[in-house]
Wavefront OBJ file of the C-alpha trace (Angstrom):
o trace
v -58.967 -2.801 -23.603
v -57.859 0.819 -23.163
v -56.839 0.062 -19.560
v -54.853 -2.960 -20.726
v -53.005 -0.922 -23.372
v -52.257 1.823 -20.879
v -50.879 -0.704 -18.398
v -48.729 -2.268 -21.104
v -47.323 1.108 -22.136
v -46.679 2.045 -18.542
v -44.749 -1.183 -17.956
v -42.719 -0.590 -21.100
v -41.842 2.930 -19.968
v -40.955 1.719 -16.487
v -38.870 -1.113 -17.906
v -37.061 1.291 -20.219
v -36.368 3.738 -17.381
v -35.144 0.896 -15.153
v -32.807 -0.358 -17.886
v -31.461 3.152 -18.435
v -30.953 3.624 -14.706
v -29.080 0.318 -14.504
v -26.889 1.283 -17.463
v -26.170 4.650 -15.861
v -25.315 2.936 -12.572
v -22.962 0.480 -14.244
v -21.379 3.294 -16.239
v -20.808 5.307 -13.091
v -19.420 2.203 -11.403
v -16.905 1.786 -14.232
v -15.969 5.444 -13.900
v -15.338 5.074 -10.165
v -13.354 1.871 -10.697
v -11.160 3.549 -13.285
v -10.860 6.653 -11.113
v -9.686 4.572 -8.184
v -7.457 2.004 -9.887
v -6.023 3.737 -12.969
v -2.239 4.211 -12.662
v -0.621 7.640 -12.666
v -0.030 8.378 -16.387
v 3.374 9.894 -15.490
v 4.419 7.009 -13.287
v 7.633 6.280 -15.236
v 8.920 9.853 -14.970
v 11.714 9.358 -12.441
v 12.982 12.936 -12.824
v 9.722 14.330 -11.454
v 9.785 11.733 -8.667
v 13.264 12.848 -7.636
v 12.164 16.490 -7.847
v 9.262 15.698 -5.522
v 11.603 13.895 -3.103
v 14.048 16.817 -3.028
v 11.256 19.340 -2.545
v 10.057 17.465 0.530
v 13.485 16.478 1.831
v 16.130 18.887 0.443
v 18.997 17.078 2.188
v 18.227 13.918 0.192
v 19.739 15.311 -3.035
v 23.300 15.085 -1.752
v 22.610 11.651 -0.240
v 21.270 10.258 -3.515
v 24.281 11.566 -5.433
v 26.633 9.717 -3.095
v 24.737 6.409 -2.878
v 24.324 4.492 -6.091
v 21.175 2.425 -6.332
v 21.249 -0.934 -8.081
v 18.369 -2.467 -10.024
v 16.595 -5.752 -9.477
v 13.635 -7.268 -11.306
v 11.363 -10.284 -11.123
v 8.288 -11.675 -12.828
v 5.218 -12.136 -10.621
v 2.607 -14.887 -10.856
v 0.615 -12.790 -13.342
v 3.562 -12.630 -15.711
v 4.208 -8.946 -15.003
v 7.786 -7.693 -14.850
v 8.312 -5.837 -11.584
v 11.143 -3.433 -10.819
v 13.005 -2.576 -7.631
v 16.082 -0.644 -6.557
v 18.342 -1.658 -3.712
v 21.302 -0.447 -1.746
v 23.548 -2.514 0.468
v 24.696 -1.581 3.946
v 28.245 -0.320 4.440
v 29.184 -3.583 6.143
v 28.070 -7.039 5.023
v 24.904 -7.960 6.914
v 21.738 -9.950 6.496
v 19.622 -7.275 8.196
v 17.344 -6.005 5.456
v 14.401 -3.624 5.142
v 11.906 -3.748 2.283
v 10.260 -0.330 1.932
v 6.875 -0.293 0.164
v 5.568 2.963 -1.323
v 2.054 4.347 -1.344
v -0.845 4.899 -3.757
v 0.165 6.294 -7.173
v 3.694 6.834 -5.858
v 6.945 5.065 -6.706
v 9.973 3.826 -4.805
v 12.026 6.972 -5.495
v 9.760 9.123 -3.339
v 10.495 6.917 -0.315
v 14.274 6.985 -0.467
v 14.211 8.981 2.770
v 13.222 5.726 4.497
v 16.031 3.900 2.700
v 18.404 6.443 4.186
v 16.898 5.930 7.642
v 17.320 2.155 7.487
v 20.789 2.337 6.015
v 21.863 4.572 8.890
v 20.528 1.779 11.135
v 22.892 -0.657 9.393
v 20.343 -2.320 7.083
v 20.392 -3.282 3.445
v 17.335 -1.774 1.746
v 15.169 -2.985 -1.128
v 12.567 -0.623 -2.610
v 10.122 -2.267 -5.043
v 7.786 -0.478 -7.418
v 4.397 -2.120 -6.940
v 2.476 -3.354 -9.989
v 1.138 -0.438 -12.093
v 3.532 1.946 -10.341
v 6.898 3.374 -11.257
v 8.868 1.147 -13.617
v 6.787 -1.980 -12.942
v 4.238 -3.379 -15.364
v 0.523 -3.495 -14.630
v -2.613 -1.812 -15.892
v -4.560 -1.446 -12.644
v -3.628 -0.558 -9.078
v -4.190 -3.474 -6.704
v -4.650 -1.438 -3.493
v -2.288 -3.640 -1.490
v -4.267 -6.839 -2.049
v -2.550 -8.724 -4.864
v 0.492 -6.609 -4.023
v 0.890 -8.734 -0.885
v 1.673 -11.752 -3.065
v 4.261 -9.708 -4.945
v 5.772 -8.630 -1.631
v 6.250 -12.302 -0.783
v 8.218 -12.686 -4.019
v 10.333 -9.639 -3.170
v 11.058 -11.106 0.278
v 12.391 -14.231 -1.401
v 14.515 -12.141 -3.761
v 15.879 -10.072 -0.865
v 16.656 -13.209 1.137
v 18.712 -14.615 -1.732
v 20.393 -11.294 -2.452
v 21.379 -10.262 1.055
v 22.137 -13.541 2.813
v 25.860 -13.928 3.454
v 28.105 -16.844 4.312
v 28.056 -15.665 7.910
v 24.325 -14.989 8.340
v 21.002 -15.503 6.628
v 18.945 -12.435 5.789
v 16.481 -11.206 8.418
v 13.838 -8.984 6.869
v 11.651 -6.118 8.081
v 8.797 -4.984 5.801
v 7.850 -1.312 6.072
v 4.966 0.266 4.155
v 3.383 3.706 3.989
v -0.317 4.258 3.140
v -1.196 1.693 0.441
v 2.251 0.250 1.148
v 1.137 -0.263 4.739
v -1.986 -2.044 3.460
v 0.310 -4.254 1.384
v 2.442 -5.063 4.420
v -0.580 -5.833 6.598
v -2.204 -8.046 3.975
v 1.125 -9.832 3.593
v 1.394 -10.313 7.367
v -1.847 -12.311 7.439
v -0.577 -14.872 4.932
v 2.091 -17.575 5.223
v 5.037 -15.380 6.116
v 8.516 -16.900 5.714
v 10.394 -17.299 9.010
v 13.135 -14.919 7.901
v 10.612 -12.052 7.832
v 10.773 -10.845 11.399
v 8.775 -7.613 11.747
v 6.433 -5.184 10.024
v 5.952 -1.421 10.170
v 2.575 -0.142 8.937
v 2.498 3.632 8.574
v -0.971 5.189 7.988
v -2.624 2.131 6.443
v -6.365 1.738 5.876
v -8.699 -0.914 7.303
v -10.111 -2.038 3.940
v -10.406 -0.812 0.376
v -14.150 -0.468 0.956
v -13.624 1.750 3.998
v -11.035 3.932 2.252
v -12.986 4.361 -0.969
v -16.144 5.031 1.026
v -14.364 7.803 2.936
v -13.029 9.314 -0.298
v -16.402 9.025 -2.045
v -17.890 11.189 0.682
v -14.950 13.592 0.904
v -14.378 14.160 -2.831
v -17.861 13.734 -4.305
v -20.232 14.084 -1.345
v -21.805 10.735 -2.258
v -22.928 7.816 -0.080
v -21.308 4.417 -0.557
v -24.537 2.705 -1.701
v -25.163 1.847 -4.476
v -22.161 3.163 -6.435
v -19.439 1.550 -4.345
v -21.243 -1.797 -4.392
v -21.358 -1.705 -8.196
v -17.701 -0.652 -8.492
v -16.690 -3.451 -6.111
v -18.646 -5.996 -8.150
v -16.987 -4.773 -11.353
v -13.589 -4.980 -9.682
v -14.185 -8.613 -8.781
v -15.324 -9.343 -12.321
v -12.304 -7.713 -13.936
v -9.519 -8.251 -11.397
v -10.644 -11.129 -9.181
v -11.008 -9.276 -5.867
v -13.544 -6.982 -4.267
v -13.370 -4.001 -1.948
v -14.565 -5.896 1.149
v -12.208 -8.830 0.577
v -9.182 -6.524 0.310
v -9.081 -5.945 4.047
v -5.909 -5.296 6.036
v -8.132 -5.387 9.124
v -9.002 -9.034 8.515
v -5.398 -9.777 7.560
v -3.928 -8.440 10.807
v -6.393 -10.572 12.771
v -4.483 -13.585 11.403
v -1.031 -12.048 11.631
v 1.699 -13.480 13.853
v 4.250 -10.907 12.720
v 5.364 -8.295 15.290
v 3.935 -5.027 13.980
v 4.565 -1.363 14.697
v 1.573 0.782 13.732
v 2.208 4.477 12.978
v -0.425 7.096 12.177
v -0.615 10.875 12.187
v -3.168 12.360 14.554
v -4.316 14.838 11.870
v -4.701 12.318 9.046
v -8.007 12.803 7.248
v -7.074 10.995 4.017
v -6.803 7.685 5.832
v -8.715 8.707 8.962
v -6.797 8.193 12.184
v -9.572 6.099 13.729
v -8.621 3.279 11.347
v -5.317 2.625 13.105
v -7.102 2.057 16.410
v -9.231 -0.651 14.761
v -6.146 -2.230 13.212
v -4.190 -2.163 16.457
v -7.082 -3.681 18.412
v -7.455 -6.483 15.848
v -3.786 -7.462 15.947
v -2.922 -10.200 18.421
v 0.563 -10.811 19.749
v 3.490 -8.423 19.694
v 2.544 -4.915 18.579
v 3.142 -1.244 19.252
v 1.260 1.918 18.314
v 2.665 5.400 17.832
v 0.367 8.309 17.073
v 2.537 11.049 15.561
v 1.340 14.392 16.962
v -0.127 16.864 14.461
v 0.960 14.782 11.436
v -1.177 14.670 8.308
v -1.298 11.677 5.963
v 2.151 10.137 5.371
v 3.765 13.075 7.182
v 4.840 11.368 10.419
v 8.490 11.036 9.392
v 8.663 14.522 7.898
v 7.273 16.124 11.037
v 9.102 13.909 13.573
v 12.156 12.375 11.830
v 14.224 11.658 14.926
v 11.344 10.209 16.926
v 10.205 8.162 13.915
v 13.678 6.691 13.392
v 14.127 5.983 17.107
v 10.835 4.126 17.407
v 11.395 2.100 14.236
v 14.965 1.240 15.245
v 13.985 0.150 18.761
v 11.095 -1.977 17.530
v 12.985 -3.644 14.675
v 16.115 -4.326 16.700
v 14.037 -5.994 19.399
v 12.216 -8.137 16.816
v 15.436 -9.188 15.101
v 17.084 -10.200 18.366
v 14.298 -12.578 19.376
l 1 2 3 4 5 6 7 8 9 10 11 12 13 14 15 16 17 18 19 20 21 22 23 24 25 26 27 28 29 30 31 32 33 34 35 36 37 38 39 40 41 42 43 44 45 46 47 48 49 50 51 52 53 54 55 56 57 58 59 60 61 62 63 64 65 66 67 68 69 70 71 72 73 74 75 76 77 78 79 80 81 82 83 84 85 86 87 88 89 90 91 92 93 94 95 96 97 98 99 100 101 102 103 104 105 106 107 108 109 110 111 112 113 114 115 116 117 118 119 120 121 122 123 124 125 126 127 128 129 130 131 132 133 134 135 136 137 138 139 140 141 142 143 144 145 146 147 148 149 150 151 152 153 154 155 156 157 158 159 160 161 162 163 164 165 166 167 168 169 170 171 172 173 174 175 176 177 178 179 180 181 182 183 184 185 186 187 188 189 190 191 192 193 194 195 196 197 198 199 200 201 202 203 204 205 206 207 208 209 210 211 212 213 214 215 216 217 218 219 220 221 222 223 224 225 226 227 228 229 230 231 232 233 234 235 236 237 238 239 240 241 242 243 244 245 246 247 248 249 250 251 252 253 254 255 256 257 258 259 260 261 262 263 264 265 266 267 268 269 270 271 272 273 274 275 276 277 278 279 280 281 282 283 284 285 286 287 288 289 290 291 292 293 294 295 296 297 298 299 300 301 302 303 304 305 306 307 308 309 310 311 312 313 314 315 316 317 318 319
């Protein structure tokens, strides 16, 4: 009898400890999910975004003052109101670039790419992704659901920039999470008027990127915390960290793609671009920007960056 009571108590203690461990694991998973997908609380502060842009690219202040941006909005399939700014080329043209910003950024910080494309003779549309900038949204989508929104922006740009003389021909260009958005978009049913993609320092999958950051920032292995966070993400938002995979998307892509990555990138490790490039069939190019850290390829090599993008896009648009 004493042995039976002891066994029963032991099982109760073990059960209690297991339940507490599971609760702690789920709680930590929620923390990681919120840590990874919570929007920047200051995301609507455009003044600080402009200040950041001018600090990185001082010559952009005069350019912004002399080029008035116009606003555009749409409602996505989740009912969220999304915001974008655009600027037309000096001469009427259908050649259009859609520039997609990175993680916890906004479109303002990437106006330097708008300038680059406009100097190439393009119209430029710069959306704020969901939960970024002036767009609605309570959770960052890491380029996964953002790809569907990019499709909507392509349609809006096509209607906006097509002229009586020519229909719009669109290039999609993303940096970091914006590159993930572009790559995920490229693996879906891309409209024929979208002619090329530029993916600058994009990651292979949300799992791979969060795993790398879990190690770098917390010194923790991916299992079991990342598995729990991924499961919670699927429960709350309908997608998981493995599913959100630009690597798998580019395997299906028929869109000519220029891959760019800094050789010193340790935020999105440079090895990822080699996997992405190898997975992409069809027309593609790869440029490894010497000595560039994450999202620094243009800043470190502006002339070479612009030349490579211009050559690639012009070739794609002439086909």
